[in-house]
C-alpha positions in Angstrom: 0.0 0.0 0.0 1.1 3.5 -0.7 2.1 5.7 2.2 -0.2 8.6 2.9 2.7 10.8 3.8 3.9 13.0 0.9 7.4 12.3 -0.6 7.8 16.0 -1.0 6.2 18.9 0.8 6.8 22.5 -0.3 5.4 25.4 1.7 5.6 29.1 0.9 8.8 28.7 -1.1 10.3 31.9 -2.5 13.8 32.0 -4.0 15.8 35.1 -5.0 19.0 34.7 -6.9 22.0 37.0 -6.2 21.5 40.3 -8.1 17.8 39.5 -8.8 15.2 42.0 -7.8 12.2 39.7 -7.5 11.9 36.1 -6.3 11.2 33.3 -8.8 9.5 31.0 -7.8 7.4 33.1 -5.5 5.3 31.8 -2.5 4.9 28.3 -4.0 3.2 25.5 -2.1 2.4 21.9 -3.1 2.8 18.2 -2.1 3.9 15.2 -4.2 2.8 11.7 -3.2 3.8 8.2 -4.2 2.8 7.2 -7.7 2.4 10.7 -9.0 4.1 12.0 -12.2 3.9 15.8 -11.9 4.5 18.0 -15.0 5.9 21.5 -14.0 5.1 24.1 -16.7 5.7 27.8 -16.9 7.2 30.4 -19.2 11.0 30.9 -19.4 12.2 32.7 -16.3 9.3 31.6 -14.1 11.6 29.7 -11.9 11.1 26.1 -12.9 14.7 25.0 -12.9 15.4 27.1 -9.8 12.6 25.3 -8.0 14.1 21.9 -8.9 17.4 23.0 -7.4 15.7 23.6 -4.1 14.2 20.1 -3.9 17.5 18.4 -3.2 19.1 21.2 -1.2 21.4 22.7 -3.9 19.5 25.8 -3.0 20.4 27.1 -0.4 23.6 25.0 0.2 25.4 25.3 -3.1 23.8 27.9 -5.3 24.0 31.6 -4.3 20.3 32.4 -3.6 18.2 33.4 -0.6 15.3 31.1 0.2 12.2 31.6 2.4 9.6 29.0 3.1 10.3 25.3 3.5 11.0 22.1 1.4 10.7 18.7 3.1 11.8 15.6 1.3 10.8 12.4 3.0 10.3 14.3 6.2 13.8 15.8 6.0 14.2 19.6 5.7 16.4 20.5 2.7 17.5 23.6 4.5 18.9 21.6 7.5 20.2 18.3 5.8 23.3 18.2 3.6 22.9 17.5 -0.1 24.6 14.0 0.2 22.0 12.7 2.6 19.2 14.4 0.6 20.3 12.4 -2.5 18.7 9.3 -0.9 15.4 11.1 -1.0 15.6 13.1 -4.3 17.5 12.2 -7.4 18.2 14.9 -9.9 18.7 15.0 -13.7 19.8 18.5 -14.7 18.9 20.4 -17.8 22.6 20.3 -18.7 23.9 16.7 -18.3 27.5 17.8 -18.4 26.9 19.5 -15.1 26.7 16.2 -13.3 29.2 13.9 -15.1 32.4 13.4 -13.1 34.0 10.0 -13.9 35.9 8.4 -16.8 33.6 5.6 -17.9 29.9 5.3 -18.5 29.7 2.4 -16.0 31.6 4.3 -13.3 29.4 7.3 -13.7 26.2 5.3 -12.9 27.9 3.3 -10.1 29.3 6.5 -8.5 26.1 7.3 -6.6 25.3 3.9 -5.2 29.0 3.4 -4.2 28.8 6.6 -2.2 25.8 5.2 -0.4 28.2 2.4 0.8 26.0 -0.3 -0.8 27.3 -3.9 -1.2 29.2 -4.4 -4.4 26.6 -6.8 -5.8 23.9 -4.2 -5.2 25.9 -1.5 -6.9 26.5 -3.7 -9.9 22.9 -4.8 -10.1 21.6 -1.2 -9.9 24.2 0.0 -12.5 23.4 -2.8 -15.0 19.7 -2.3 -14.6 19.8 1.5 -15.1 22.2 1.3 -18.1 20.0 -1.4 -19.7 16.9 0.8 -19.3 18.4 3.7 -21.2 20.2 1.6 -23.9 23.8 2.3 -22.7 24.9 -1.1 -21.3 26.9 -2.0 -24.5 28.8 1.3 -24.1 29.5 0.9 -20.4 33.3 1.0 -20.9 33.4 4.2 -23.0 34.3 7.7 -21.8 31.2 9.8 -21.4 32.8 12.5 -23.4 32.5 10.3 -26.5 28.7 10.1 -26.1 26.5 12.4 -28.1 24.5 15.1 -26.3 21.6 12.8 -26.3 23.8 9.9 -25.0 25.0 12.0 -22.1 21.4 12.9 -21.3 20.4 9.2 -21.1 23.5 8.6 -19.0 22.4 11.3 -16.5 18.9 9.6 -16.3 20.6 6.3 -15.7 22.5 7.8 -12.8 19.2 9.0 -11.2 17.5 5.7 -11.7 20.4 3.9 -10.0 20.1 6.0 -6.8 16.8 4.3 -6.0 15.5 7.6 -4.5 11.7 7.8 -3.9 11.5 11.1 -5.9 13.2 11.7 -9.3 13.3 15.2 -10.6 14.1 15.6 -14.3 14.7 19.0 -16.0 14.1 18.7 -19.8 15.1 15.0 -19.9 14.2 14.4 -23.6 15.4 17.7 -25.1 18.4 16.3 -26.9 17.0 12.8 -27.7 15.9 11.2 -30.9 12.5 9.5 -31.1 13.9 6.1 -30.0 15.8 7.7 -27.2 12.6 9.5 -26.0 10.7 6.2 -26.1 13.5 4.5 -24.1 13.5 7.2 -21.4 9.7 7.2 -21.0 9.6 3.4 -21.0 12.2 3.3 -18.2 10.4 6.0 -16.2 7.1 4.2 -16.7 8.6 1.0 -15.2 10.0 2.9 -12.3 6.7 4.6 -11.4 4.6 1.4 -11.9 5.8 0.0 -8.6 3.8 2.8 -6.9 6.3 3.8 -4.2 8.1 6.5 -6.2 7.2 9.8 -7.8 8.5 12.0 -10.6 8.6 15.7 -11.1 9.2 16.6 -14.7 10.1 19.9 -16.4 9.4 19.1 -20.1 8.6 21.1 -23.3 8.0 18.0 -25.4 4.4 17.6 -24.2 3.5 15.3 -27.1 5.8 12.6 -25.6 4.8 13.4 -22.0 1.0 13.5 -22.1 0.6 9.8 -21.9 2.8 9.6 -18.9 2.0 12.5 -16.6 -0.8 12.5 -14.1 -0.8 16.1 -12.8 0.3 19.5 -13.9 1.6 22.5 -11.8 1.8 25.7 -13.8 3.9 28.7 -12.7 3.0 32.1 -14.1 5.5 34.8 -15.2 5.9 36.0 -11.6 6.8 32.5 -10.4 3.5 31.9 -8.6 1.4 28.8 -8.9 -1.3 29.6 -11.5 -2.9 26.1 -11.8 -2.5 22.8 -10.1 -4.5 19.7 -11.0 -4.9 16.7 -13.3 -2.8 17.3 -16.4 -5.6 16.8 -19.0 -8.1 18.8 -17.1 -5.7 21.8 -16.6 -4.6 21.9 -20.2 -8.1 21.5 -21.6 -9.7 24.0 -19.2 -7.1 26.7 -19.4 -5.6 26.2 -22.9 -6.2 29.9 -23.9 -4.6 31.2 -20.7 -1.7 28.9 -21.0 -1.3 30.0 -24.7 -1.3 33.6 -23.6 1.3 32.9 -20.9 3.6 31.4 -23.6 3.6 28.0 -22.0 4.1 25.0 -24.3 1.0 23.0 -25.2 0.7 19.6 -26.9 1.0 19.9 -30.6 -2.4 18.3 -31.1 -3.9 20.9 -28.8 -2.3 23.8 -30.6 -3.5 22.4 -33.9 -7.0 22.1 -32.6 -7.0 25.7 -31.3 -6.0 26.9 -34.7 -8.6 24.8 -36.4 -11.2 26.3 -34.1 -10.1 29.8 -35.2 -10.7 28.6 -38.8 -14.2 27.5 -38.0 -14.1 24.0 -36.7 -15.6 22.9 -33.4 -14.4 20.3 -30.9 -16.5 19.0 -28.1 -13.2 18.4 -26.1 -9.8 19.7 -27.0 -7.5 16.8 -28.0 -4.2 16.3 -26.1 -2.6 13.7 -28.4 -2.4 13.1 -32.2 -4.6 10.0 -31.7 -7.2 12.1 -29.9 -7.1 14.7 -32.7 -7.4 12.0 -35.4 -10.5 10.7 -33.6 -12.0 14.1 -33.1 -11.5 15.0 -36.8 -13.7 12.2 -37.9 -16.6 13.8 -36.1 -15.7 17.4 -36.3 -18.4 19.8 -37.5 -17.8 23.0 -39.3 -20.3 26.0 -39.1 -21.6 25.5 -42.7 -23.8 23.2 -44.7 -21.1 22.0 -47.0 -18.1 20.6 -45.1 -16.2 19.9 -48.3 -16.3 23.6 -49.3 -15.5 25.0 -45.9 -13.0 22.6 -44.3 -9.4 23.7 -44.3 -7.1 22.1 -46.8 -4.1 20.0 -45.7 -1.8 22.9 -46.1 -4.0 25.2 -44.0 -4.2 22.6 -41.3 -0.4 22.2 -41.3 0.1 26.0 -41.3 -2.3 26.4 -38.4 -0.1 24.2 -36.3 2.7 26.6 -36.5 3.1 30.0 -35.0 2.9 33.2 -37.0 5.7 33.7 -39.4 6.3 30.0 -40.1 6.6 28.8 -43.7 6.3 25.6 -45.6 8.0 25.3 -49.0 5.9 24.1 -51.9 8.4 23.5 -54.7 9.3 20.1 -56.0 12.3 18.0 -55.0 15.9 18.4 -56.1 19.0 16.3 -56.2 20.3 15.3 -52.7 23.8 16.5 -53.1 22.9 20.2 -53.2 20.5 22.5 -51.3 19.2 25.3 -53.4 16.6 28.0 -53.0 12.9 27.4 -52.6 12.1 28.6 -56.2 13.0 25.8 -58.6 12.8 28.2 -61.6 15.8 30.1 -60.3 19.2 28.9 -61.5 21.5 27.6 -58.9 23.8 30.2 -57.4 27.2 29.6 -56.0 26.9 27.9 -52.6 27.9 29.9 -49.5 28.8 26.7 -47.7 30.4 23.8 -49.4 31.9 20.5 -48.1 33.8 18.0 -50.2 34.8 14.6 -48.9 34.6 16.0 -45.4 36.0 13.5 -43.0 36.3 14.2 -39.3 38.0 12.1 -36.7 37.9 12.3 -32.9 40.1 10.2 -30.7 41.0 8.0 -33.7 37.3 7.4 -34.3 35.9 8.6 -37.6 32.7 10.5 -37.0 32.0 12.0 -40.4 32.7 10.1 -43.6 33.2 11.7 -47.0 30.5 14.4 -46.6 29.6 16.2 -49.8 27.2 19.1 -49.3 26.3 22.5 -50.8 24.2 25.1 -49.0 23.0 28.1 -51.0 22.8 31.7 -49.6 19.6 32.7 -47.8 18.4 29.2 -47.0 17.4 27.9 -43.5 18.7 24.3 -43.3 18.1 21.8 -40.6 20.6 19.0 -39.9 18.8 16.1 -38.3 19.5 12.4 -37.4 19.5 9.9 -34.6 21.7 10.5 -31.6 25.3 9.8 -32.5 24.7 10.4 -36.2 27.3 13.3 -36.3 24.9 16.3 -36.4 26.8 18.5 -34.0 30.2 17.5 -35.4 29.0 18.4 -38.9 27.7 21.8 -37.7 30.8 22.6 -35.8 33.0 21.6 -38.7 31.1 23.7 -41.2 31.4 26.7 -38.8 35.0 26.0 -37.9 34.3 25.6 -34.2 36.0 22.2 -34.6 38.5 23.0 -37.4 37.9 20.7 -40.3 40.8 19.3 -42.4 42.0 22.0 -44.7 40.5 22.4 -48.2 37.4 20.3 -47.3 35.1 23.1 -46.3 34.5 26.6 -47.6 32.2 29.2 -46.1 31.7 32.4 -48.0 35.1 31.8 -49.7 36.9 31.1 -46.5 38.4 27.8 -45.4 37.4 27.3 -41.7 40.2 24.8 -41.4 42.8 27.5 -42.0 41.0 30.7 -40.7 41.9 32.6 -37.6 39.3 33.0 -34.8 38.7 36.7 -35.8 38.1 35.7 -39.5 35.7 33.0 -38.4 33.8 35.4 -36.1 33.4 37.9 -38.9 31.7 35.4 -41.2 29.9 32.9 -38.9 27.9 33.3 -35.7 27.7 30.0 -33.7 25.4 29.1 -30.9 26.4 26.1 -28.8 24.1 23.4 -27.6 25.2 24.3 -24.1 25.1 28.2 -23.8 27.5 28.3 -20.9 30.3 27.0 -23.1 30.4 30.4 -24.9 30.0 32.9 -22.0 33.1 34.8 -21.0 31.9 38.1 -19.5 30.6 39.0 -16.0 27.4 40.7 -17.1 24.8 40.0 -19.8 25.5 43.5 -21.2 29.2 42.9 -21.5 28.6 39.4 -23.0 26.6 41.0 -25.8 29.0 43.9 -26.2 32.2 41.7 -26.4 32.1 40.9 -30.1 31.4 44.5 -31.0 34.2 45.8 -28.8 36.6 43.3 -30.5 35.7 45.0 -33.8 36.3 48.5 -32.2 32.6 49.5 -32.7 32.1 53.0 -31.3 30.7 53.0 -27.7 27.5 54.7 -28.7 26.7 52.2 -31.4 27.7 49.3 -29.2 25.2 50.5 -26.5 22.5 51.0 -29.0 22.9 47.6 -30.5 23.2 45.8 -27.2 20.1 47.6 -25.8 18.2 46.6 -28.9 19.2 43.0 -28.5 18.3 43.0 -24.8 14.9 44.2 -25.7 14.4 41.8 -28.6 15.1 38.8 -26.3 13.4 40.0 -23.1 16.6 40.5 -21.2 16.4 44.2 -20.3 16.1 43.5 -16.6 19.0 41.1 -16.7 21.6 43.5 -18.2 23.8 43.6 -15.1 23.3 40.0 -14.0 26.0 37.4 -14.5 25.2 35.1 -17.4 25.6 32.0 -15.3 22.8 33.2 -13.0 20.2 33.3 -15.8 17.5 30.7 -16.2 18.1 28.0 -18.8 15.8 29.7 -21.3 17.5 33.1 -20.7 20.9 31.6 -21.2 19.8 30.3 -24.6 18.4 33.7 -25.6 21.6 35.4 -24.6 23.7 32.9 -26.5 21.7 33.5 -29.7 22.0 37.2 -29.1 25.8 37.1 -28.9 25.9 35.3 -32.2 23.6 37.7 -33.9 24.9 41.0 -32.7 27.8 41.2 -35.1 25.4 40.5 -38.0 27.3 37.5 -39.6 26.4 36.2 -43.1 26.1 32.7 -41.7 24.4 31.7 -38.5 24.8 28.2 -37.1 22.7 27.1 -34.1 22.8 23.8 -32.1 19.4 23.1 -30.7 18.3 26.7 -30.7 14.9 26.3 -29.0 16.2 24.1 -26.2 15.0 25.5 -22.8 12.7 28.1 -24.4 9.0 28.6 -23.6 6.6 28.5 -26.5 6.4 32.3 -26.9 10.2 32.8 -26.9 10.7 29.9 -29.2 8.2 31.4 -31.6 9.9 34.8 -31.3 13.3 33.2 -32.1 12.0 31.4 -35.1 10.4 34.6 -36.4 13.7 36.3 -35.9 15.5 33.6 -38.0 12.9 34.1 -40.7 13.6 37.8 -40.7 17.3 37.3 -40.8 16.9 34.9 -43.7 14.8 37.5 -45.6 17.7 39.9 -45.1 20.1 37.4 -46.7 21.5 35.5 -43.7 22.2 31.8 -44.3 21.1 29.8 -41.3 22.0 26.2 -40.4 20.5 24.5 -37.3 20.8 21.1 -35.6 17.5 20.1 -33.9 15.6 17.0 -32.8 12.3 18.8 -33.2 10.9 17.5 -36.5 7.8 19.5 -36.1 9.9 22.6 -36.1 11.8 21.4 -39.1 8.6 20.7 -41.0 7.1 24.1 -40.2 10.1 26.5 -40.4 13.0 25.3 -42.5 13.5 25.5 -46.2 15.9 22.5 -46.5 16.8 19.5 -44.5 19.9 17.2 -44.3 19.4 13.8 -42.8 22.5 12.2 -41.4 22.9 8.5 -40.7 26.1 7.0 -39.2 28.2 10.0 -40.1 27.1 10.2 -43.8 24.5 12.3 -45.7 21.6 9.9 -46.0 19.3 12.4 -47.7 19.2 16.1 -48.5 16.5 18.1 -50.2 14.0 20.8 -49.7 12.0 20.2 -46.5 8.6 19.8 -48.1 10.0 17.3 -50.6 11.7 15.1 -48.0 8.6 15.1 -45.7 6.5 13.6 -48.4 8.1 10.2 -47.9 8.8 8.7 -44.4 11.2 6.1 -45.7 14.4 8.1 -45.5 13.5 9.1 -41.9 12.8 5.6 -40.8 16.0 4.3 -42.4 17.9 6.9 -40.4 16.3 5.9 -37.1 13.8 8.8 -37.2 10.1 9.1 -37.8 7.8 11.9 -38.9 5.9 13.7 -36.2 2.6 11.8 -35.5 0.8 15.1 -35.6 1.9 15.9 -39.1 0.7 12.5 -40.3 -2.7 13.1 -38.7 -3.0 16.5 -40.3 -2.1 15.1 -43.7 -4.6 12.2 -43.3 -7.3 14.7 -42.1 -6.7 17.0 -45.0 -7.1 14.1 -47.5 -10.2 12.9 -45.7 -12.1 16.3 -45.5 -10.7 18.3 -48.3 
């Protein structure tokens, strides 16, 4: 039988970071009991990640912040107990997995926690093997974690949490860097863990399409960090969809699509939360006219309604896979701004990329996609010169990144890392944005004007004098994009640009990329979000095992699921539903 005592009790919790004016979260109270899977939602900056840090004592013991109110984990006050003892009550998976990896092998990393609990050797091995098996990393147990992809390190961090056996597991964006199979593996493992009934999970997650079948309850923080809603997940999202949308909170893709269909004249008795629910609802949907065939939105309208304002979907036919050209097939091909020929990249004697041939034309927005470990980030970094490629294998705007100086690279290419903290060097947000301009001897007045404009564009005006490391995860991401944009490079490369962003900020960023592209900037992104790719990119490159598996205009590639499946991917279920619905009701 489940215990009636909560695994976690939060009362009147307010946290104010150093240099912050207002607390976030602010006066938050809730309990979590055994068997619950609680989804914590809120716009960027509402205090979601800060709240998670208070649940295992990192705040107030390790992170500089003032805290009022109380947090009790398993009856132990986090303010009084040390973080080591609290780890037996609350296991953490951070937004950035690199922040918690400390050993030299995958096996040792997972065994580290149980060993520090002084468990018997057999128990340590059993927990480690079980956790690594659950996340699909047992076969890589002897490797250095540094050799794992970003998604691989994310799964490793989850395995570490599972091995601790703590009653409460807190996960901050656990699937953000995972391919579809990795997401399935993670949620299957977590489902097994929660099935026993004696544990609970608190989840901060933007990929609600994957989470909706798993979560049981939703707590929503508003922009001031207060609890706006708390209740059953489906009930909260259905009853308050419009309010959540206005707050900028992520909603399931099916719910967003249904809201836009309602704006177009459709009616739903109950808002769908999943693609399957949307598919079922569309079979019985009623439009406010006597002739459904004449008034129902077409497939393209339905797809467009699922994107935010400013999105685009190319409509031109396919092209050869070796070159990415403009959306207009009637235009002759122009000289590519980015070109790779037989690009081969090795790391630690392991060949990651194999004979890559790729052309990217000016003014395109290209997504590089693929399963975890396919080489996406390595390709992006090689094209941008962040990891210098072999000489004479890559050219960017006439420059060889393998031979260029850092100043030459910065003048042509803006790069945004998957982990924003990897690129921060200044002590304030203002100085971080101003750094690139000052290197170019930009006059002080112009520097201030451009920095102030960038602060406003990304909602960071109140953070100008804050240290970049003290920003929320979403704020760090916006700052990293701003530092890459402020020098107005001709090529912009972004690794997972919407990671950690609320829906409103992600939409603003995508609209900004659209505007930059209209001005002639060539943009290349790495992302796991295939719905984003379908809605916002002009071209797509699919990698498989370090090779270009397919490359074409996005709309042409998305007409056939085969190359995605062959590369270990799958088209978003929502897109398939919309396409089927369009054919059925057009």
